[in-house]
MIDO-270131 format. One line per 2 residues: number of its first residue (from 1); their letters; for each residue x, y, z of N, C-alpha, C. Coordinates in steps of 0.05 Angstrom, whole numbers, plus 32768, in hexadecimal, padded with zeros to 4 digits. Atoms other than C-alpha are relative to their C-alpha. Example, Ala and Ser with C-alpha at 12.3 -4.5 7.8 and 13.67 -1.06 7.14 Angstrom:
1 = as = 8012/7FE8/8000/80F6/7FA6/809C/8012/8018/8000 ~ 7FF0/7FE8/7FFF/8111/7FEB/808F/7FF1/8016/800E
***
This chain:
1 = xx = 7FE3/8008/8000/86BE/886D/8A5B/8004/7FE9/7FED ~ 7FFB/8015/8013/86DC/8843/8A24/8009/7FE6/800D
3 = xx = 7FF8/801A/7FF6/86E4/87F8/8A2F/801E/7FFC/7FFC ~ 7FE3/8005/8003/872E/87E7/8A3D/8005/7FEC/7FE9
5 = xx = 7FFB/8011/8016/874D/87C6/8A01/8004/7FE3/8008 ~ 7FFC/801B/7FF6/875F/878A/8A2B/7FE6/7FF0/8002
7 = xx = 801A/800D/7FFD/8715/877C/8A30/7FF1/7FFF/7FE5 ~ 800C/8001/801A/8707/8782/89E5/7FFB/7FE4/7FF7
9 = xx = 8005/801A/800C/86EA/8748/89BE/8014/7FFD/7FE9 ~ 7FEE/8006/8017/8713/8726/8987/7FF7/8010/7FE8
11 = xx = 800A/7FF1/8017/86E6/8749/8954/8009/801D/8002 ~ 7FF7/7FE4/7FFC/86F6/878E/8971/801E/8002/7FFA
13 = xx = 7FE4/8000/8005/8740/877D/896F/8006/7FFE/7FE2 ~ 7FFC/8003/801D/873B/8767/8927/7FF9/801A/7FF1
15 = xx = 8007/7FE6/800C/8717/87A8/8914/8015/8015/8005 ~ 7FEB/7FEC/7FF9/874B/87D2/8939/8019/7FFB/7FEF
17 = xx = 7FE8/8006/8010/8783/87AD/8915/7FFC/8009/7FE3 ~ 8006/7FF8/801C/8761/87B9/88D2/8002/801F/7FFD
19 = xx = 7FFF/7FE2/8001/875A/8804/88E1/801D/8009/8002 ~ 7FE4/7FF9/7FFE/87A3/8807/88F5/800F/7FFC/7FE5
21 = xx = 7FF3/8006/801A/87B8/87E7/88B3/7FF6/8014/7FEB ~ 800A/7FEC/8013/878A/8816/888C/800E/801A/8004
23 = xx = 7FF2/7FE7/7FFA/87AB/8851/88AF/801C/8000/7FF3 ~ 7FE5/8002/800C/87ED/8837/8891/7FFD/7FFD/7FE1
25 = xx = 8004/8002/801D/87CE/8834/884B/7FFB/7FE5/7FF5 ~ 8004/801C/8009/87BD/87EA/8848/7FE4/7FFD/7FF4
27 = xx = 801A/8003/800D/8786/87E1/8815/7FF2/7FE5/8006 ~ 800B/801A/7FFA/877D/8797/8825/7FF1/8002/801B
29 = xx = 800D/7FFD/7FE6/876C/87AC/886C/7FE5/800D/7FFE ~ 801A/7FF3/8004/8734/87D9/8852/7FEC/7FEB/7FF7
31 = xx = 8012/8015/8009/8716/879D/882E/7FF8/7FEE/8018 ~ 8006/8010/7FE8/871B/8775/886F/7FEC/800E/8012
33 = xx = 8012/7FF1/7FEF/86F9/87AC/8896/7FE4/8001/7FF4 ~ 801A/7FFF/800D/86C2/87B1/8862/7FF1/7FE6/8004
35 = xx = 800D/8019/7FFC/86B3/8767/8868/7FF6/7FFD/801D ~ 8007/8003/7FE4/86B1/876B/88B4/7FEA/8013/8009
37 = xx = 8011/7FEB/7FF4/868C/87AC/88BF/7FE9/8009/7FEE ~ 8015/7FF5/8012/8661/87BC/8881/7FE4/7FF7/8006
39 = xx = 801C/8008/7FFA/8624/8792/8895/7FF4/8011/8017 ~ 8009/7FF0/7FE9/861E/87B6/88D8/7FFC/801D/7FF8
41 = xx = 8002/7FE4/8008/862C/87FB/88BA/7FE9/8005/7FED ~ 8016/7FFD/8013/85FA/87F0/8882/7FE6/8001/800F
43 = xx = 8018/8000/7FF0/85C5/87E1/88B6/7FFC/801B/800E ~ 8001/7FE5/7FF3/85D6/8822/88DA/7FF7/8015/7FEC
45 = xx = 8008/7FED/8015/85D0/8849/8899/7FE3/7FFD/7FF9 ~ 801B/8005/8008/858E/8829/8886/7FEB/800B/8014
47 = xx = 8012/7FF6/7FEC/856E/883D/88C8/7FFC/801F/7FFE ~ 8001/7FE3/8003/857D/8886/88B6/7FF8/8008/7FE4
49 = xx = 8006/7FFB/801C/857A/8885/886A/7FF4/7FE6/7FF4 ~ 800D/8019/8008/8546/8850/8856/8001/7FFB/7FE2
51 = xx = 7FFD/8004/801D/8552/885A/880B/8018/7FEE/7FFC ~ 7FEA/8014/8001/857B/881B/87FE/8016/8008/7FEC
53 = xx = 7FEC/7FF8/8014/859E/8836/87C0/8012/8016/800B ~ 7FF1/7FEB/7FF4/85B3/8875/87E4/8012/7FF5/8017
55 = xx = 7FF1/800C/7FE9/85C8/884B/8821/8019/7FF1/7FF6 ~ 7FE9/800E/800B/85F5/8820/87F5/8016/8013/7FF7
57 = xx = 7FEC/7FEB/8008/8616/885E/87D8/800E/800C/8018 ~ 7FF4/7FF5/7FE7/8620/8879/881E/8014/7FEE/800C
59 = xx = 7FED/8014/7FF4/8641/8839/8835/801B/8002/7FF2 ~ 7FE7/7FFD/800E/8675/8840/87FE/800F/801A/8008
61 = xx = 7FF3/7FE7/7FF9/8681/8889/880F/800C/7FFE/801C ~ 7FF7/8003/7FE4/8688/8877/8859/801B/7FF1/8001
63 = xx = 7FE7/800F/7FFF/86BF/8845/884B/8017/8010/7FF3 ~ 7FEB/7FED/800A/86E4/8879/8821/8008/8013/8016
65 = xx = 7FFA/7FEF/7FEA/86DF/88A7/885D/8011/7FF1/8015 ~ 7FF1/8010/7FED/86F9/886F/888A/801D/7FFD/7FF7
67 = xx = 7FE5/8002/800B/8734/8866/885C/8010/8019/8005 ~ 7FF2/7FE7/7FFC/8745/88AF/8863/8004/8007/801D
69 = xx = 8001/7FF7/7FE4/8736/88B5/88AD/800B/7FEB/8014 ~ 7FF9/8016/7FEE/8752/8874/88C9/8014/8008/8015
71 = xx = 7FEC/7FF7/7FED/878C/8898/88EA/7FF4/800D/8019 ~ 800E/7FF2/7FEA/8759/88BC/8916/7FF4/7FED/8015
73 = xx = 800B/8013/7FEC/8742/887C/8939/8012/7FFE/8018 ~ 7FF1/8001/7FE6/8757/887D/8982/7FF4/7FE9/8011
75 = xx = 800A/8017/7FF0/8751/883A/89A6/7FFC/8006/801D ~ 8003/7FF8/7FE4/8756/885E/89E8/7FE5/800D/8005
77 = xx = 8019/7FF1/7FFC/8715/8883/89DC/7FE7/7FF0/7FF8 ~ 8018/800F/8007/86E7/8851/89BB/8009/7FE6/7FF2
79 = xx = 7FFC/8019/800E/86E1/880B/899E/7FFC/8006/7FE2 ~ 8001/7FFB/801D/86E9/8806/8952/7FE3/8001/7FF5
81 = xx = 801B/8000/800C/86A0/87F5/8943/7FF0/8019/8009 ~ 800D/7FE7/7FF7/8688/8830/896D/8009/8017/7FEF
83 = xx = 7FF5/7FEB/8011/86B6/885E/8945/7FF5/7FFE/7FE3 ~ 800A/8004/801C/86A0/8840/8902/7FE2/8007/7FFF
85 = xx = 801D/7FFB/8000/8656/8844/8915/7FFB/801E/8002 ~ 8003/7FE3/7FFE/865E/888D/8928/8004/800E/7FE5
87 = xx = 7FFB/7FF5/801B/867B/889D/88E3/7FE8/7FFA/7FEE ~ 8016/8007/8011/8643/8877/88C0/7FE6/8010/8007
89 = xx = 8018/7FF2/7FF7/860C/8897/88EA/8001/801E/7FF8 ~ 7FFE/7FE4/8007/8626/88DE/88E0/7FFE/8005/7FE2
91 = xx = 8001/7FFD/801D/862F/88D4/8895/7FE4/7FFC/7FF6 ~ 801B/8005/8009/85E9/88B8/888E/7FED/8017/8008
93 = xx = 8010/7FE9/7FF8/85CB/88F1/88B6/8004/8018/7FEE ~ 7FFA/7FEA/8012/85EF/8924/888B/7FF3/7FFC/7FE5
95 = xx = 800C/8006/801A/85D6/8902/884D/7FE2/8004/8000 ~ 801D/7FFD/7FFD/858E/8901/8866/7FF9/801E/8001
97 = xx = 8005/7FE3/7FFF/8592/894C/8876/8003/800D/7FE5 ~ 7FFC/7FF4/801A/85AE/895C/8832/7FE9/7FF9/7FED
99 = xx = 8015/8008/8012/8578/8934/880F/7FE6/8010/8004 ~ 8018/7FEF/7FFA/8543/8960/8832/8003/801C/7FF5
101 = xx = 7FFC/7FE5/8008/8563/89A0/881B/8007/8003/7FE2 ~ 7FFA/7FFF/801D/857A/898E/87D4/7FE7/8003/7FF0
103 = xx = 8018/7FFC/8010/8546/89A9/87A4/8006/8001/7FE3 ~ 7FF9/7FFF/801C/856D/89AC/8763/8014/7FEA/7FFA
105 = xx = 7FED/8014/8009/8594/8979/873C/800C/8009/7FE5 ~ 7FF3/7FFB/801A/85C4/897B/8701/7FFD/7FE7/7FEF
107 = xx = 8003/8016/8012/85B3/894F/86C7/8011/8004/7FE7 ~ 7FF1/7FFE/8019/85D2/8943/8683/7FF1/8010/7FEB
109 = xx = 800E/7FEE/8013/85A0/8973/8663/8013/8017/7FF8 ~ 7FEF/7FEB/8009/85C2/89A8/863A/7FF3/801B/8004
111 = xx = 800A/7FE5/7FFD/85BB/89F2/8643/800B/8012/7FEA ~ 7FF7/7FEE/8015/85BF/8A27/860D/8010/8017/800B
113 = xx = 7FF1/7FE9/7FF9/85F4/8A5C/8611/7FF7/8018/7FEF ~ 8008/7FE9/800F/85F0/8AA1/85F4/8002/7FFC/7FE2
115 = xx = 7FFD/8006/801D/8607/8A84/85B2/7FF0/7FE8/7FF8 ~ 8011/8017/8005/85D3/8A4C/85B7/8010/7FE6/7FFE
117 = xx = 7FF1/8019/7FFF/860B/8A19/85C0/7FF5/7FEF/8018 ~ 800A/8011/7FEB/85F7/89DD/85EA/8018/7FF9/8012
119 = xx = 7FEB/8006/7FEC/861E/89D0/862B/7FF7/7FE8/8010 ~ 8005/8017/7FEF/8621/898D/864F/8005/8008/801D
121 = xx = 7FFC/7FF7/7FE4/8614/89A0/8698/8010/7FED/8011 ~ 7FF0/8014/7FF0/8630/895F/86B4/801E/8002/7FFA
123 = xx = 7FE4/7FFE/8008/8670/8969/868D/800E/8017/800F ~ 7FF5/7FE9/7FF3/8679/89AB/86B2/8006/7FFB/801E
125 = xx = 7FFB/8006/7FE4/8679/8989/86F6/801D/7FF8/8005 ~ 7FE4/8008/7FFA/86BD/897F/8719/8003/7FE2/7FFF
127 = xx = 7FFA/801C/8001/86DD/893C/870E/8003/7FF5/801C ~ 7FFD/800D/7FE6/86DC/890A/8747/801C/7FF6/8004
129 = xx = 7FE5/8009/7FFD/8725/88F9/873A/8010/8013/8012 ~ 7FF0/7FF0/7FEE/875A/8911/876A/800E/8016/7FF0
131 = xx = 7FF3/7FE9/800D/8774/8956/8757/801D/8002/8008 ~ 7FE3/7FFE/7FFA/87BD/896D/8759/8006/8004/801D
133 = xx = 7FFC/7FFB/7FE4/87B7/8987/87A0/7FFC/7FE7/8011 ~ 8006/8019/7FF1/8798/8946/87BA/8016/7FEC/7FFB
135 = xx = 7FEB/8012/8006/87CD/891D/8796/801A/8007/800F ~ 7FE8/7FF6/7FF2/8804/8948/87B5/7FFE/7FF9/801E
137 = xx = 8004/8006/7FE4/87E5/893F/87FA/8003/7FE2/8005 ~ 7FFD/801D/7FFD/87E1/88F3/87F0/801E/7FF9/8000
139 = xx = 7FE3/8006/8001/882B/88F2/87DD/800E/8009/801A ~ 7FF5/7FF6/7FE7/883C/891C/881A/7FFA/7FED/8017
141 = xx = 8008/8013/7FEB/8816/88EC/8847/8011/7FE7/7FFF ~ 7FF0/8018/8003/883C/88B1/882A/801C/8005/800A
143 = xx = 7FE5/7FFA/7FF7/887E/88D4/8837/8001/8002/801F ~ 8001/7FFD/7FE3/8868/88E4/887E/8000/7FE5/800E
145 = xx = 8002/801B/7FF5/8857/889B/888C/801C/7FF3/7FFF ~ 7FE5/800B/8003/889B/8885/8871/8013/800C/8014
147 = xx = 7FEF/7FF2/7FEC/88BE/88B9/889C/7FFB/7FF6/801C ~ 8007/8009/7FE5/8898/88A4/88DA/8007/7FE3/8006
149 = xx = 7FF8/801C/7FFD/88A5/885A/88CE/801D/7FFF/8007 ~ 7FE3/8000/7FFC/88EF/886B/88CD/8008/8007/801C
151 = xx = 7FFA/7FF9/7FE4/88EA/8886/8914/7FFB/7FE9/8014 ~ 8006/8017/7FEE/88D3/8843/8930/8019/7FEE/8003
153 = xx = 7FEA/8013/7FFC/8902/880F/894D/7FFE/7FE9/7FEB ~ 8000/8016/8013/8916/87D4/8922/7FEA/7FEB/8007
155 = xx = 8014/8013/7FF8/88E9/87A6/894B/7FE4/8009/7FF9 ~ 801A/7FF5/8006/88AD/87D4/8943/7FFB/7FFF/7FE2
157 = xx = 8004/8000/801D/88B8/87DB/88F8/7FFA/7FE3/7FF6 ~ 8003/801C/8009/88BE/878F/88F0/7FE4/7FF6/8008
159 = xx = 801B/8009/7FF8/887E/8783/8918/7FEB/800C/7FEE ~ 8014/7FF4/8011/8856/87B5/88EF/8001/7FF5/7FE4
161 = xx = 7FFE/800C/801B/8871/8799/88AE/7FF3/7FE5/7FFF ~ 800C/801A/8000/885D/8753/88C1/7FE2/8000/8005
163 = xx = 801C/7FFF/7FF9/881A/8766/88DF/7FEE/800E/7FEC ~ 8011/7FEF/8010/8801/879C/88B0/8006/8000/7FE2
165 = xx = 7FFA/8002/801D/8824/878F/886E/7FFF/7FE3/7FF7 ~ 8003/801C/8007/8827/8743/8870/7FE7/7FF3/800B
167 = xx = 801A/8009/7FF6/87E6/873B/8897/8002/7FEA/8015 ~ 7FFE/8014/7FEB/8801/870E/88CF/7FF2/8009/8019
169 = xx = 800C/7FFA/7FE6/87DC/870A/8911/8016/8005/8014 ~ 7FEC/7FFB/7FEB/87FF/8720/8951/800E/7FE6/8008
171 = xx = 7FF4/8019/7FF8/8809/86D7/8963/8014/7FF6/7FEB ~ 7FEE/8009/8015/8828/86C8/891F/801A/8011/7FFF
173 = xx = 7FE8/7FEF/7FFF/8856/8704/8925/8012/7FF7/8017 ~ 7FF0/8009/7FE9/886C/86EC/896A/800F/7FE6/7FFA
175 = xx = 7FF3/8019/8008/887A/86A7/894E/8017/8005/7FEC ~ 7FEC/7FFA/8014/88A0/86C4/8913/8019/800D/800C
177 = xx = 7FEA/7FF2/7FF4/88CB/86F1/893F/800C/7FF1/8019 ~ 7FF8/8010/7FE8/88D2/86BC/8977/8000/8013/8018
179 = xx = 8003/7FEE/7FE9/88B8/86EE/89AA/7FE6/7FFA/800E ~ 801A/8004/7FF2/8882/86EB/89E0/7FEA/8011/7FF3
181 = xx = 8017/7FF2/800C/883D/86FF/89C7/7FFC/801B/800C ~ 8004/7FE6/7FF3/8837/8736/89FB/8015/8015/7FF7
183 = xx = 7FEB/7FEE/800A/8879/8754/89E4/7FF9/800B/7FE5 ~ 8007/7FF7/801B/8862/8756/899C/7FE9/8013/8000
185 = xx = 8016/7FED/7FFE/8820/8776/89AE/8008/801B/800A ~ 7FF6/7FE7/7FF6/8845/87AA/89D6/800F/8010/7FEB
187 = xx = 7FF1/7FF3/8015/8874/87B9/899C/7FEC/800D/7FEB ~ 8013/7FF6/8014/8839/87C0/896C/7FF1/8018/800B
189 = xx = 800F/7FEA/7FF4/8811/87EC/899B/8011/8019/8002 ~ 7FEF/7FE9/7FFD/884B/881A/89AA/8008/800C/7FE4
191 = xx = 7FF9/7FF6/801B/885D/881E/8960/7FE9/8010/7FF4 ~ 8017/7FF1/800A/8817/8833/894D/7FFC/801B/800E
193 = xx = 8002/7FE7/7FF2/8815/8867/8983/8016/8014/7FF7 ~ 7FEA/7FEE/800A/8859/8882/896C/7FFA/800A/7FE5
195 = xx = 8007/7FF6/801B/8841/8885/8924/7FEB/8015/8002 ~ 8016/7FED/7FFD/8802/88A9/8939/800B/801B/8009
197 = xx = 7FF4/7FE7/7FF5/882B/88DC/8961/8011/800E/7FEB ~ 7FEF/7FF4/8014/885D/88E6/8929/7FF0/800C/7FE9
199 = xx = 8010/7FF5/8015/8828/88EF/88F4/7FF1/8019/8009 ~ 800D/7FE8/7FF5/8804/8920/8922/8013/8018/8000
201 = xx = 7FEC/7FEA/8000/8844/8949/8929/8004/800A/7FE4 ~ 7FFD/7FF8/801C/884C/8949/88DD/7FE8/8010/7FF6
203 = xx = 8018/7FF2/8008/8804/895F/88D4/8000/801C/800A ~ 8000/7FE5/7FF5/8811/899B/8900/8016/8011/7FF4
205 = xx = 7FEA/7FF1/800C/884E/89AF/88D7/7FF8/8010/7FE8 ~ 8006/7FF1/8018/8853/89D4/8895/7FEB/7FF4/7FEF
207 = xx = 8016/800A/8012/881B/89CE/8862/8009/7FE9/7FEF ~ 7FFC/8018/8011/8817/898C/883D/8013/7FEC/800C
209 = xx = 7FEE/8014/7FF4/884A/896B/886A/7FF0/7FF1/8015 ~ 8012/800E/7FEE/8817/893C/8888/8005/7FE2/7FFC
***
């Protein structure tokens, strides 16, 4: 059974806040999360994938995955570090399994065609840049977030703006709004739950409207 959030440590609260901000597209929050969690996650990876160079690459991949999956974090089911560790462990295990089965590599050696022309094999690989479909999906996600923010009350919108776009703590938000700290925390919590519910409804709607 998950530990009630009222019993979380300050570090767990800070990680959860960072994840919530990442879910809203806050890149600064991703940097904050990296500083807080990367040493622990790197240790988890190294225990499974002892090749340090591969482990460092995996760590970067994992934080890209966290950026994309932050909306899936549920504070009612687990603490943030438990969730992050699970992502790192699963990614490291998958990498270790692939390394055992990969027997061929692609290098920049050229291969002759029927006309004896040389072909750069690496140049034929797909680009790592976002394709048109991915860019369209990203734009749709941004529209969905804007739409869902519009469904929140004025107080909830103001709290999220101060906490997740200006980086204020809950106490600083309470002081700024001249409201009790408990009231501000309640507004923020309900706003995040409402956003999650709204984005979930959009994800179940027509294609790309996520």
